[in-house]
C-alpha positions in Angstrom: -15.5 17.9 1.3 -13.5 14.8 2.2 -10.6 14.3 -0.2 -10.7 10.6 0.4 -14.2 10.5 -0.9 -13.2 12.4 -4.0 -10.3 10.3 -5.3 -10.4 7.5 -2.7 -7.7 5.3 -4.3 -6.1 4.3 -1.0 -8.0 1.4 0.5 -8.9 1.6 4.1 -9.9 -1.0 6.6 -12.1 -0.2 9.5 -12.6 -2.9 12.0 -14.3 -3.5 15.3 -12.6 -5.6 17.9 -13.7 -7.9 20.7 -13.2 -6.3 24.1 -10.4 -7.8 26.1 -11.4 -8.8 29.6 -10.2 -11.2 32.3 -11.5 -14.8 32.5 -13.3 -15.5 35.7 -11.4 -17.5 38.3 -12.0 -21.2 38.0 -12.6 -21.2 34.2 -12.4 -24.6 32.6 -9.2 -25.7 31.0 -11.0 -27.9 28.5 -11.7 -26.8 25.0 -14.8 -24.6 25.0 -17.9 -25.2 22.9 -18.5 -22.3 20.5 -21.6 -20.3 20.9 -23.9 -20.1 18.0 -23.0 -17.6 15.4 -20.7 -17.1 12.4 -17.0 -17.8 12.8 -14.7 -14.7 13.0 -11.1 -14.3 12.2 -8.7 -13.1 15.0 -5.2 -11.8 15.2 -3.5 -13.2 18.2 -0.4 -11.3 19.3 2.0 -13.1 21.7 4.2 -11.2 24.1 7.3 -12.9 22.8 8.7 -12.7 19.3 7.8 -16.3 18.6 4.7 -18.5 18.8 4.6 -20.8 21.9 4.6 -24.5 21.2 1.2 -24.9 22.9 -0.5 -22.2 20.9 -2.9 -24.6 19.1 -4.0 -26.2 22.3 -4.5 -22.9 24.2 -6.5 -21.5 21.3 -8.6 -24.6 21.2 -9.1 -24.3 25.0 -10.4 -20.8 24.5 -12.9 -21.9 21.9 -11.0 -21.3 18.7 -8.9 -22.9 16.0 -5.4 -22.0 14.9 -5.6 -21.1 11.2 -2.0 -20.1 10.5 1.1 -19.3 12.6 3.8 -16.7 11.8 6.3 -18.0 14.3 9.0 -15.5 13.2 7.0 -12.6 14.7 4.9 -14.2 17.4 1.6 -13.8 15.6 -1.2 -16.3 14.9 -4.3 -16.1 12.8 -7.2 -17.9 14.5 -10.9 -18.4 14.0 -13.7 -18.8 16.5 -17.5 -18.5 16.7 -17.3 -18.2 20.5 -18.3 -14.7 21.6 -16.0 -15.1 24.6 -13.0 -16.2 22.6 -10.9 -13.0 23.1 -11.6 -12.9 26.8 -10.9 -16.6 27.2 -7.6 -16.5 25.4 -6.4 -13.4 27.3 -6.2 -15.7 30.4 -3.0 -17.0 28.8 -0.2 -14.8 30.1 1.8 -15.4 26.9 -0.9 -13.5 25.0 -0.4 -9.8 24.6 -3.6 -9.1 22.7 -6.4 -10.6 20.7 -8.4 -8.7 18.1 -11.3 -9.7 15.8 -10.7 -8.5 12.2 -13.9 -8.8 10.2 -16.8 -7.1 11.9 -16.3 -3.8 10.1 -14.3 -2.9 6.9 -14.2 -0.1 4.4 -14.4 -0.9 0.7 -11.8 0.5 -1.7 -13.7 3.2 -3.5 -12.1 3.2 -7.0 -12.6 5.9 -9.5 -11.2 4.6 -12.8 -11.7 6.3 -16.1 -11.5 3.4 -18.6 -10.4 4.2 -22.1 -12.9 3.4 -24.9 -12.1 1.3 -28.0 -11.5 4.4 -30.1 -8.8 5.7 -27.7 -7.1 2.3 -27.7 -6.7 2.6 -31.5 -4.6 5.7 -31.2 -0.9 5.2 -31.7 2.2 7.1 -30.7 3.4 9.5 -33.4 7.1 9.9 -33.4 7.3 9.5 -29.6 8.8 7.0 -27.3 7.2 3.8 -26.1 4.1 1.9 -27.1 0.8 2.9 -28.8 -0.6 4.7 -25.7 2.7 6.1 -24.4 2.0 9.5 -25.8 -0.6 9.8 -23.0 2.0 8.9 -20.3 3.0 12.4 -19.2 4.0 10.9 -15.9 6.8 8.8 -17.4 8.1 11.8 -19.3 8.1 13.8 -16.1 10.4 11.3 -14.3 12.6 10.7 -17.4 11.7 7.0 -17.9 12.3 7.2 -21.7 15.9 8.3 -21.2 16.5 5.8 -18.5 15.1 3.0 -20.8 17.9 3.9 -23.3 20.2 2.6 -20.6 18.2 -0.2 -19.0 14.7 -1.3 -18.4 15.7 -3.2 -15.3 16.7 -6.7 -14.6 14.4 -9.8 -14.6 16.3 -10.9 -11.5 14.7 -8.0 -9.6 11.2 -8.7 -8.2 8.7 -6.1 -7.1 6.0 -7.4 -4.8 2.8 -5.5 -5.5 0.8 -5.8 -2.3 -2.6 -4.9 -3.7 -5.8 -6.5 -5.0 -3.8 -9.0 -7.3 -2.9 -8.8 -10.9 -4.7 -9.7 -14.2 -1.9 -12.0 -15.3 -3.6 -12.4 -18.7 -3.2 -8.7 -19.6 -1.0 -8.5 -22.7 1.1 -5.7 -21.2 1.8 -7.6 -18.0 1.8 -11.3 -18.8 5.5 -11.5 -19.7 6.6 -9.9 -16.5 4.4 -11.6 -13.9 6.4 -13.8 -11.5 4.2 -16.8 -11.0 6.6 -18.5 -8.7 6.5 -15.7 -6.1 2.9 -14.5 -6.5 0.4 -15.4 -3.8 -3.1 -14.8 -2.5 -3.1 -13.7 1.2 -6.8 -13.0 1.6 -7.8 -14.8 4.7 -4.3 -14.7 6.2 -3.1 -18.0 4.7 -0.7 -17.9 1.7 -2.2 -19.6 -1.4 -0.2 -19.8 -4.6 -3.0 -21.0 -6.8 -3.2 -18.3 -9.6 -6.9 -18.0 -9.0 -6.1 -16.8 -5.5 -4.2 -13.8 -6.7 -6.1 -12.9 -9.8 -7.3 -9.3 -9.8 -11.0 -8.9 -10.0 -10.9 -5.4 -8.7 -8.6 -3.4 -10.9 -6.5 -1.5 -8.4 -3.7 -4.0 -8.4 -3.5 -4.3 -12.1 -3.3 -0.5 -12.4 -0.4 -0.2 -9.9 1.4 -3.2 -11.5 1.3 -1.6 -14.9 3.0 1.6 -13.7 5.8 -0.5 -12.2 6.5 -2.9 -15.1 4.2 -2.8 -18.1 6.1 -4.5 -20.9 7.7 -2.6 -23.8 6.0 -4.8 -26.4 4.6 -2.5 -29.0 1.1 -2.2 -27.5 -0.5 -0.1 -24.7 1.9 1.5 -22.3 5.4 1.1 -20.8 6.1 0.9 -17.1 8.9 2.5 -15.2 10.9 -0.7 -15.2 9.5 -2.8 -18.0 12.1 -5.6 -17.7 11.7 -6.4 -14.0 9.4 -9.0 -12.6 6.2 -8.3 -10.6 4.9 -10.7 -8.0 1.2 -10.3 -7.2 0.8 -10.4 -3.4 -3.0 -10.1 -3.0 -4.0 -8.6 0.3 -7.1 -6.8 -0.9 -10.0 -9.0 -1.9 -12.2 -8.6 -5.0 -14.4 -6.1 -3.3 -11.4 -4.0 -2.3 -11.4 -4.9 1.4 -7.9 -5.1 3.1 -8.0 -7.0 6.3 -5.1 -7.2 8.8 -4.6 -10.9 8.5 -4.0 -10.4 4.7 -1.5 -7.5 5.3 0.4 -9.5 7.8 0.6 -12.5 5.4 1.7 -10.2 2.6 4.7 -8.8 4.4 5.7 -12.2 5.8 5.6 -13.6 2.3 7.7 -10.8 0.9 10.3 -11.2 3.6 10.6 -15.0 3.1 10.5 -15.1 -0.7 13.3 -12.9 -1.8 11.2 -9.9 -2.8 13.4 -6.9 -3.5 10.8 -4.1 -3.2 7.1 -3.9 -2.2 4.7 -1.3 -3.4 1.9 -0.5 -0.9 -0.9 1.7 -2.3 -3.2 1.5 0.7 -3.3 2.1 4.4 -3.9 -0.7 6.8 -5.5 -1.4 10.2 -8.9 -0.5 11.6 -8.5 3.3 11.5 -6.7 5.8 9.3 -4.6 6.6 12.4 -3.5 3.8 14.8 -2.9 4.9 18.4 -0.5 3.0 20.6 -2.6 3.5 23.7 -5.9 2.2 22.2 -6.6 -1.3 23.4 -8.9 -2.0 20.4 -6.1 -1.3 17.9 -2.9 -2.4 19.7 -2.8 -6.1 18.8 -3.4 -5.5 15.1 -1.1 -2.6 14.5 1.7 -4.2 16.5 1.3 -7.4 14.5 1.4 -5.5 11.3 4.4 -3.6 12.5 6.2 -6.8 13.3 5.5 -8.2 9.9 6.8 -5.0 8.1 9.9 -5.1 10.2 10.4 -8.7 9.4 10.3 -8.0 5.7 12.7 -5.1 6.1 15.1 -7.3 8.1 15.2 -9.7 5.1 16.3 -6.8 2.8 12.9 -5.8 1.4 12.6 -2.1 0.6 9.0 -1.0 1.5 7.5 1.8 -0.6 4.2 3.2 0.5 1.6 5.8 -0.6 1.3 8.8 1.8 -2.4 9.0 1.7 -5.1 11.1 0.1 -6.5 13.2 3.0 -4.4 16.4 2.5 -3.2 15.9 6.0 0.2 16.8 7.5 1.1 13.5 9.1 3.8 15.2 11.2 1.2 17.2 13.2 -1.7 16.4 15.4 -4.8 15.8 13.3 -8.5 15.2 13.5 -9.6 11.9 12.1 -13.1 12.4 10.7 -13.3 9.4 8.3 -13.0 6.4 10.6 -14.9 4.2 10.8 -16.9 5.0 7.6 -18.8 1.7 7.4 -21.6 1.3 7.9 -22.6 4.7 6.5 -23.1 7.3 9.2 -20.8 5.7 11.8 -17.9 8.1 11.4 -16.7 9.7 14.6 -14.5 12.7 15.0 -11.5 12.1 17.2 -8.3 14.1 17.9 -5.1 12.1 17.2 -1.6 13.0 18.3 1.8 12.1 17.1 1.4 8.9 19.1 -0.9 7.8 16.4 0.5 6.5 13.1 -0.7 5.6 9.6 0.5 2.1 8.6 2.6 1.3 6.6 3.8 4.7 5.7 4.8 5.8 9.2 6.7 2.6 10.1 10.4 3.5 10.4 12.4 2.7 7.2 9.3 2.8 4.9 9.7 5.1 1.9 6.7 7.5 2.0 5.6 8.8 -1.4 3.5 12.0 -1.9 1.8 12.8 -5.1 2.4 15.6 -7.6 0.8 16.5 -10.9 1.8 17.7 -14.3 2.8 21.2 -13.1 5.2 19.7 -10.5 2.9 21.0 -7.7 1.6 18.9 -4.8 -1.6 17.1 -5.9 -4.5 18.8 -4.0 -5.4 15.6 -2.2 -2.0 14.4 -1.2 -1.1 14.0 2.4 2.4 15.2 3.4 4.6 15.8 6.4 8.2 16.3 7.5 9.8 13.0 8.6 7.2 10.9 6.7 7.5 12.0 3.1 10.7 10.7 1.5 10.0 11.4 -2.2 7.2 12.5 -4.5 6.1 11.0 -7.8 3.3 11.6 -10.3 0.0 10.7 -8.8 -2.1 13.0 -11.0 -4.3 16.0 -10.4 -7.3 16.3 -12.7 -8.5 19.5 -11.1 -5.6 21.8 -11.2 -2.8 20.2 -13.2 -4.0 19.1 -16.6 -1.5 18.4 -19.4 -2.0 19.6 -23.0 -4.0 17.6 -25.5 -0.7 16.4 -27.0 -0.1 14.4 -23.8 -3.6 13.1 -23.5 -5.2 16.1 -21.9 -6.0 14.1 -18.8 -4.4 14.9 -15.4 -4.7 11.4 -14.1 -2.2 8.5 -14.6 -2.8 6.0 -17.4 -2.1 2.4 -16.6 -3.2 -1.2 -17.2 -6.7 -2.3 -16.1 -8.4 -5.7 -16.4 -9.5 -5.9 -20.0 -7.7 -2.7 -21.1 -6.4 0.6 -19.8 -7.7 3.2 -17.4 -6.9 6.6 -15.9 -6.8 7.1 -12.1 -5.3 9.5 -9.6 -4.1 9.3 -6.0 -1.0 8.6 -4.0 -1.8 5.0 -4.9 -0.6 6.0 -8.4 2.5 7.8 -7.1 3.9 5.0 -5.0 4.4 2.5 -7.9 6.4 5.1 -9.8 8.8 5.2 -6.8 8.8 1.4 -6.5 9.7 1.1 -10.1 12.6 3.5 -9.8 13.8 1.6 -6.8 13.7 -1.6 -8.9 15.9 0.1 -11.5 18.4 1.0 -8.8 18.6 -2.5 -7.6 18.9 -3.8 -11.2 22.0 -1.7 -11.5 23.3 -2.5 -8.0 21.9 -5.8 -6.9 23.9 -6.1 -3.8 22.7 -2.8 -2.3 21.2 -3.4 1.2 17.7 -2.0 1.9 19.1 1.2 3.4 21.4 1.7 0.5 18.6 1.4 -2.0 16.5 3.9 -0.1 19.5 6.3 0.1 20.0 6.0 -3.7 16.3 6.6 -4.4 16.3 9.8 -2.3 19.8 11.0 -3.4 18.9 10.8 -7.1 15.5 12.6 -6.7 15.1 16.1 -8.2 14.6 18.6 -5.3 11.4 20.7 -5.4 11.0 23.8 -3.4 8.1 24.6 -1.1 5.6 26.9 -2.7 4.7 30.1 -0.9 2.6 29.5 2.2 -0.2 29.0 2.7 -0.4 26.7 -0.3 -3.8 26.4 -1.9 -4.2 25.1 -5.4 -7.8 26.0 -5.8 -10.4 28.6 -4.5 -9.5 30.1 -1.1 -9.5 27.6 1.8 -10.6 24.6 -0.2 -7.4 22.6 -0.1 -5.1 24.5 2.2 -1.7 23.1 3.2 1.5 24.4 4.7 4.9 23.3 3.4 7.7 23.1 6.0 11.4 22.8 4.9 13.5 23.9 2.0 14.6 22.8 -1.5 16.7 19.9 -0.3 14.0 18.4 1.9 10.5 19.5 2.8 7.2 18.0 3.9 5.5 18.3 0.5 8.0 16.5 -1.7 10.5 14.9 0.7 13.9 14.8 -1.1 12.3 15.5 -4.4 10.6 13.9 -7.4 12.0 10.5 -8.3 14.2 10.5 -11.4 14.6 7.3 -13.3 17.5 8.6 -15.4 19.5 9.8 -12.5 18.8 6.6 -10.7 20.5 4.5 -13.4 23.4 6.8 -14.0 24.6 7.6 -10.5 
């Protein structure tokens, strides 16, 4: 059974690319007439770190249109209906790669358990927080109530939630949404019209609530209920994350003073992106440049580790890419030259998932050198809390129109992003590296379980933990601790 299909809360994108080939000698230098067919979006990667001044004209000559230019990283988003566009543009020696982005994609397969009206009427009885906080075992586990006695964070700190947008009308989120720094990036062009970043999917509203749901007497409370959340919509309403949107999202974060980004997805055409694969190179290098640009501007990038129960430090077999259209999966061996984006980009905080019993969630990917911390992502199979804490092993958070349970490293990552926001609220001048160091230093170390680890029946979810109590591949430096983060 494929763990991604079971919990499937990390969006994937599976794409097919135009083949890169040489333009025949004597090709015309005039703009080319597009062949009949639908226009496609392309990522154009230039060899230099900036976009040449003649980019628009060279793209036009190749039969396309320049849609948006990210000069800081040498990347252009273009469109063309010309079947030969990629090959034509590769004749320009300034171009390193051209890749179409929209032929194939994988839809975010959400499994949300929405609370019914009767559940919403239940109130906390002598416990912390708001009316549904008694169900938030995850917040108790990382000491959010104690931290909130000291601080709920600063409204000067902004977390960019790179996701499917936010329901900014939700009563638990409305007060904390940063309209000035929210943006829609679907299509690769930033659009600040609130309609462009409204969440019609649900995933982004769920992650945003974990980060910063307001302490307002209703619903739930987030890790950092006084910080601001900027919606950076990179996943469309159907849950498709395309490369041009991911690039746009990180460029926006880097240029708009975002302090932390939460990234509950993996990007690019495949789960693993291999450096020596011509079909993938242009897109993953463009995404890498965008992430590094954001980091260079002081953005702390926090990312979900993945839901495939894979050791990302080892060679793996990728069996889930591409998984659209149905039946198109191919099995391929991947080496350490292949990476998952964004979690394996240097400097990114990789977050694994644990459950109520402080064990690795059965689905969570892991790996020495990739995992930095762990956080509650839920485990409704093997780690279910008592009825007094809701009796549901998933994580409760906001959802368009109400509240819902969900599980996945998608749910773990925003816990870590929220704790990072608390750290930066206390120490606003910390550089990116200092904030990451504080996040890992204040985490509670968790030991490796006896190997081979298997939470269920024999050989169903086997995993091997490497390392010790101070650092290991399952939990990184440990489970994030909100109280320690604001007192050290």
